[in-house]
MIDOSE-1310 file (N, C-alpha, C; in nm, 2 decimals, decimal comma, always signed):
residues 113
msea	+12,70/+7,82/+10,02/+12,66/+7,74/+10,13/+12,52/+7,69/+10,11; +12,50/+7,56/+10,13/+12,38/+7,49/+10,11/+12,31/+7,47/+10,25; +12,18/+7,49/+10,25/+12,10/+7,47/+10,37/+12,04/+7,32/+10,36; +12,03/+7,26/+10,48/+11,97/+7,13/+10,48/+11,82/+7,14/+10,44
aatf	+11,78/+7,04/+10,36/+11,64/+7,04/+10,32/+11,55/+7,01/+10,43; +11,44/+7,08/+10,44/+11,33/+7,05/+10,54/+11,24/+6,94/+10,48; +11,20/+6,86/+10,57/+11,11/+6,75/+10,53/+10,96/+6,79/+10,56; +10,87/+6,72/+10,50/+10,73/+6,74/+10,53/+10,70/+6,72/+10,68
ddfl	+10,77/+6,62/+10,74/+10,75/+6,59/+10,88/+10,80/+6,71/+10,96; +10,90/+6,78/+10,92/+10,95/+6,91/+10,99/+10,84/+7,01/+10,99; +10,77/+7,03/+10,87/+10,66/+7,12/+10,86/+10,55/+7,08/+10,95; +10,52/+6,96/+10,96/+10,41/+6,91/+11,05/+10,43/+6,94/+11,20
kldi	+10,56/+6,96/+11,24/+10,59/+6,98/+11,38/+10,55/+7,13/+11,41; +10,53/+7,22/+11,32/+10,49/+7,35/+11,34/+10,35/+7,36/+11,37; +10,31/+7,43/+11,48/+10,17/+7,46/+11,51/+10,15/+7,61/+11,47; +10,09/+7,63/+11,35/+10,06/+7,76/+11,30/+9,91/+7,79/+11,31
rvgt	+9,88/+7,90/+11,39/+9,74/+7,93/+11,42/+9,71/+8,08/+11,38; +9,58/+8,11/+11,37/+9,53/+8,24/+11,35/+9,50/+8,31/+11,48; +9,54/+8,43/+11,49/+9,50/+8,51/+11,61/+9,48/+8,65/+11,57; +9,41/+8,72/+11,66/+9,38/+8,86/+11,64/+9,46/+8,95/+11,73
iida	+9,53/+9,05/+11,68/+9,60/+9,14/+11,76/+9,51/+9,22/+11,84; +9,53/+9,22/+11,98/+9,44/+9,30/+12,07/+9,51/+9,42/+12,13; +9,65/+9,42/+12,12/+9,72/+9,53/+12,17/+9,86/+9,53/+12,09; +9,90/+9,66/+12,07/+10,03/+9,68/+12,00/+10,09/+9,80/+12,05
rvfe	+10,22/+9,79/+12,10/+10,29/+9,91/+12,15/+10,43/+9,91/+12,11; +10,49/+10,02/+12,10/+10,64/+10,03/+12,07/+10,72/+9,96/+12,17; +10,81/+9,88/+12,13/+10,90/+9,81/+12,22/+11,03/+9,89/+12,24; +11,02/+9,98/+12,34/+11,13/+10,07/+12,37/+11,27/+10,01/+12,39
karr	+11,27/+9,89/+12,45/+11,40/+9,84/+12,48/+11,46/+9,74/+12,38; +11,39/+9,72/+12,27/+11,44/+9,64/+12,16/+11,56/+9,71/+12,09; +11,66/+9,63/+12,05/+11,78/+9,68/+11,98/+11,74/+9,74/+11,84; +11,65/+9,67/+11,77/+11,60/+9,71/+11,64/+11,45/+9,75/+11,66
payq	+11,40/+9,84/+11,58/+11,26/+9,89/+11,60/+11,17/+9,77/+11,59; +11,08/+9,76/+11,69/+10,98/+9,65/+11,70/+10,86/+9,70/+11,78; +10,76/+9,61/+11,78/+10,64/+9,63/+11,86/+10,62/+9,51/+11,95; +10,56/+9,54/+12,07/+10,52/+9,43/+12,15/+10,37/+9,41/+12,12
levd	+10,34/+9,29/+12,08/+10,20/+9,25/+12,05/+10,14/+9,16/+12,15; +10,01/+9,17/+12,17/+9,93/+9,07/+12,24/+9,83/+9,02/+12,14; +9,83/+8,89/+12,12/+9,75/+8,82/+12,02/+9,66/+8,72/+12,08; +9,53/+8,73/+12,05/+9,43/+8,64/+12,10/+9,41/+8,52/+12,01
fgea	+9,44/+8,40/+12,06/+9,43/+8,28/+11,98/+9,31/+8,20/+12,02; +9,21/+8,26/+12,09/+9,09/+8,19/+12,12/+9,10/+8,11/+12,25; +8,99/+8,03/+12,28/+8,98/+7,97/+12,41/+9,09/+7,87/+12,44; +9,13/+7,79/+12,34/+9,23/+7,68/+12,37/+9,37/+7,73/+12,40
lgvk	+9,41/+7,84/+12,34/+9,55/+7,89/+12,36/+9,55/+8,02/+12,44; +9,44/+8,10/+12,43/+9,44/+8,23/+12,50/+9,52/+8,34/+12,44; +9,56/+8,44/+12,52/+9,64/+8,55/+12,47/+9,78/+8,52/+12,48; +9,86/+8,54/+12,38/+10,01/+8,52/+12,38/+10,07/+8,66/+12,34
rssa	+10,20/+8,67/+12,38/+10,27/+8,79/+12,35/+10,38/+8,76/+12,24; +10,41/+8,87/+12,16/+10,51/+8,85/+12,06/+10,58/+8,98/+12,04; +10,71/+8,97/+12,01/+10,79/+9,09/+11,96/+10,80/+9,08/+11,81; +10,76/+9,19/+11,74/+10,76/+9,18/+11,60/+10,83/+9,30/+11,53
qite	+10,92/+9,28/+11,45/+10,99/+9,39/+11,38/+10,92/+9,42/+11,25; +10,80/+9,49/+11,27/+10,71/+9,52/+11,16/+10,68/+9,67/+11,15; +10,77/+9,75/+11,20/+10,75/+9,90/+11,22/+10,75/+9,97/+11,08; +10,81/+9,91/+10,98/+10,82/+9,99/+10,85/+10,68/+10,00/+10,78
hyap	+10,60/+9,90/+10,79/+10,47/+9,91/+10,72/+10,35/+9,93/+10,81; +10,37/+9,93/+10,94/+10,25/+9,93/+11,03/+10,27/+10,03/+11,15; +10,16/+10,10/+11,18/+10,16/+10,17/+11,31/+10,09/+10,09/+11,41; +10,12/+10,11/+11,54/+10,05/+10,02/+11,64/+9,90/+10,03/+11,63
eelv	+9,84/+10,14/+11,61/+9,70/+10,16/+11,61/+9,63/+10,08/+11,50; +9,70/+10,07/+11,38/+9,64/+9,99/+11,27/+9,65/+9,84/+11,29; +9,73/+9,80/+11,38/+9,75/+9,65/+11,40/+9,63/+9,59/+11,49; +9,58/+9,67/+11,58/+9,47/+9,62/+11,66/+9,35/+9,58/+11,58
gkqv	+9,31/+9,45/+11,60/+9,20/+9,40/+11,52/+9,24/+9,32/+11,40; +9,37/+9,32/+11,36/+9,42/+9,25/+11,25/+9,44/+9,11/+11,28; +9,39/+9,02/+11,20/+9,42/+8,87/+11,22/+9,55/+8,84/+11,15; +9,63/+8,76/+11,22/+9,77/+8,72/+11,17/+9,79/+8,57/+11,19
lavv	+9,89/+8,52/+11,12/+9,93/+8,38/+11,14/+10,06/+8,38/+11,23; +10,07/+8,28/+11,32/+10,18/+8,27/+11,40/+10,22/+8,13/+11,44; +10,35/+8,10/+11,46/+10,39/+7,97/+11,51/+10,37/+7,98/+11,66; +10,29/+7,89/+11,72/+10,26/+7,90/+11,86/+10,33/+7,80/+11,95
nfpp	+10,41/+7,71/+11,89/+10,48/+7,60/+11,97/+10,63/+7,61/+11,97; +10,68/+7,73/+11,95/+10,82/+7,75/+11,98/+10,84/+7,79/+12,13; +10,95/+7,76/+12,19/+10,97/+7,80/+12,33/+10,98/+7,95/+12,34; +10,93/+8,01/+12,45/+10,94/+8,15/+12,47/+11,09/+8,20/+12,45
rqia	+11,10/+8,32/+12,40/+11,23/+8,38/+12,37/+11,24/+8,52/+12,44; +11,34/+8,53/+12,52/+11,35/+8,66/+12,59/+11,42/+8,76/+12,50; +11,36/+8,88/+12,49/+11,42/+8,99/+12,42/+11,41/+9,11/+12,51; +11,53/+9,15/+12,56/+11,54/+9,26/+12,66/+11,46/+9,21/+12,78
nffs	+11,36/+9,29/+12,82/+11,28/+9,25/+12,94/+11,15/+9,19/+12,91; +11,14/+9,14/+12,79/+11,01/+9,09/+12,74/+11,02/+8,94/+12,69; +10,92/+8,86/+12,72/+10,92/+8,72/+12,67/+10,83/+8,71/+12,55; +10,88/+8,68/+12,44/+10,80/+8,66/+12,32/+10,76/+8,51/+12,31
evlv	+10,63/+8,49/+12,31/+10,58/+8,35/+12,32/+10,54/+8,29/+12,19; +10,52/+8,37/+12,09/+10,48/+8,32/+11,95/+10,56/+8,40/+11,85; +10,57/+8,34/+11,73/+10,64/+8,40/+11,62/+10,54/+8,44/+11,52; +10,51/+8,57/+11,51/+10,41/+8,62/+11,41/+10,48/+8,61/+11,27
lgty	+10,41/+8,56/+11,17/+10,47/+8,53/+11,04/+10,45/+8,65/+10,94; +10,55/+8,67/+10,86/+10,55/+8,78/+10,76/+10,65/+8,74/+10,65; +10,64/+8,82/+10,55/+10,74/+8,81/+10,44/+10,84/+8,92/+10,45; +10,97/+8,89/+10,42/+11,07/+9,00/+10,40/+11,05/+9,06/+10,27
segg	+10,98/+9,17/+10,26/+10,94/+9,24/+10,14/+11,01/+9,37/+10,13; +11,00/+9,43/+10,01/+11,06/+9,56/+9,99/+11,00/+9,66/+10,09; +11,09/+9,73/+10,16/+11,05/+9,82/+10,26/+11,02/+9,77/+10,40; +11,04/+9,64/+10,42/+11,02/+9,58/+10,55/+10,93/+9,46/+10,55
vvli	+10,90/+9,41/+10,67/+10,82/+9,29/+10,68/+10,67/+9,32/+10,66; +10,60/+9,23/+10,58/+10,46/+9,24/+10,56/+10,40/+9,11/+10,63; +10,30/+9,14/+10,71/+10,23/+9,03/+10,78/+10,16/+8,93/+10,69; +10,15/+8,81/+10,73/+10,07/+8,71/+10,66/+9,93/+8,70/+10,73
tpdk	+9,83/+8,73/+10,66/+9,69/+8,74/+10,72/+9,60/+8,65/+10,63; +9,49/+8,60/+10,70/+9,39/+8,53/+10,62/+9,31/+8,63/+10,53; +9,26/+8,59/+10,42/+9,20/+8,69/+10,33/+9,05/+8,70/+10,37; +9,00/+8,62/+10,46/+8,86/+8,64/+10,51/+8,87/+8,62/+10,66
pvkn	+8,78/+8,68/+10,74/+8,78/+8,66/+10,89/+8,76/+8,51/+10,92; +8,84/+8,46/+11,01/+8,83/+8,32/+11,06/+8,83/+8,32/+11,21; +8,80/+8,21/+11,27/+8,80/+8,19/+11,41/+8,94/+8,19/+11,47; +8,96/+8,27/+11,58/+9,09/+8,27/+11,65/+9,12/+8,13/+11,69
gdkl	+9,24/+8,09/+11,67/+9,29/+7,95/+11,70/+9,28/+7,86/+11,59; +9,22/+7,90/+11,48/+9,22/+7,80/+11,36/+9,36/+7,77/+11,32; +9,38/+7,65/+11,28/+9,51/+7,59/+11,25/+9,54/+7,60/+11,10; +9,66/+7,64/+11,06/+9,70/+7,63/+10,92/+9,70/+7,48/+10,88
g	+9,64/+7,44/+10,77/+9,63/+7,30/+10,74/+9,67/+7,28/+10,59
């Protein structure tokens, strides 16, 4: 089965920003193991919430303070009793999802370019 090719214009529609995780807790009502995250994207976007299935490689306490990349312009998605507002990005790697992070500290809200 072949997937339709994405165009560069499709990529440009995505608003991918850097944010800092300010809170992480176990998402008790999720069907698959996940965390509820609060991510600070700076003044322009503020704090957004995300559900992330990243429990294999991360404990909640080690996520706080970590900068991550996320798609911030998808519509909110309801997962159980929680509205996930952004999609935190990671790679499907051996042993679970690994977050995509900047290799140097940057300003919250900086856009992937």
